[in-house]
N, C-alpha and C positions, 0 to 999 in steps of 0.2 A: 126661198130654196136655193137661189143662186148664190147667196152669201154663204150658205152652208157648204156647198160644193167648192167654192173658191177657198174657203178656210181649210177644208179637207185637202185640197190640192196643195195649198201652201205648206200645211203641216207635213204632208207626204214628201214634198220637195225638200223641206228642211231636214226631214229624217234621212232622205237619200244623201244629202250633202254631208250630214254628220257621219253616216255610215261610210261614205267615200273617204272622208277625212280619217276616220279610224283605220280603214284599210290601208291608207297611205302611211299612217304611223306604223302600222304593223310591218309594212313592207320596208320602211326605214329601219325598224328595229331588227328585222331579220338579218342574220349574219351571212356573209359570203362563204362559199365552200372553203376558200383559203383560210379564213379566220377560224372556221370550225376545225379544219385540219391542224392548224397551229395549236389551238387549244387542246385538241386530242393528243398531239405530240407532247405538249407540256404535261398533261395528265399521265401519259404513258411513261415519260422519263421520270416523273416523280414516283410512280409506282415501281419502276425498275430500280430506282435509287433505294426505295424502301426494301425491296427484295434483296438488293446487294447488302444493305445494312443487316438484314436478318441472316444472310449467309455468313457475313463476318461474325455476327454475334454467335451463330451456331458453331463456327470454327473456334472462336474464343472459349465458348463453353466446353467444347470437346477437349481443348488443351487444358483448361482449368480442371476438368474431371480427371484427366491423366495425371496432373500434378497432385491432386488430392489422393488418388489411388496410390501413387508412389509414396507419398508421405505416410499413408496408412500402413502400407506394406513395410516400410522402414520401421515404423513404430511397433508393429507386430514382431518383427525380428529382434528389435532391441528389448522388448518385453520378454520374449522367449529366452534370450541370452541372460537377462537379469534373473529370471526365474531359475534357470540352470545354475547360475552362480549361487543363488540362495540355497538351492538344494545341495550343492557341493559343500557350502559352508555348514549347513545343517549336519551333513554326514561327518565332516571333520570335527565339529563340536561334539557329536555323539561319541566318536572315537576318543576324543580328549577326555570327555566325561567318564567313559569306561576306564581309561587309564588312571584317572584320578581316584575312581572307586577302588580299583585294584591296589593302588598305592595305599589308600586309606585302610583297606582290609589287611594289607600286609603289615602296616605299621601298628594297627590296633590290636593285633594278636599278641 
């Protein structure tokens, strides 16, 4: 029975040592406040950089939108002017056709 208790004590002692070693490793692995603060600043600056890029992208998209709207407006005006010219040409051609008919009727009598 003495051997069993000695073995148990040795096992318990080795388990305590292992546990203490693990706690020491965890303590070594833990970062200082300054390290954590530096890492946080890096993350924040990266985030702010991304936000800045998004803001620039939004401004670029707004400018591009304005350019496209201007081009569409210009194209609409050009199309309207071309349509007016076609209508005027149609009216002139009708008048010319009427004159030709009148001349034809006059000459054919």
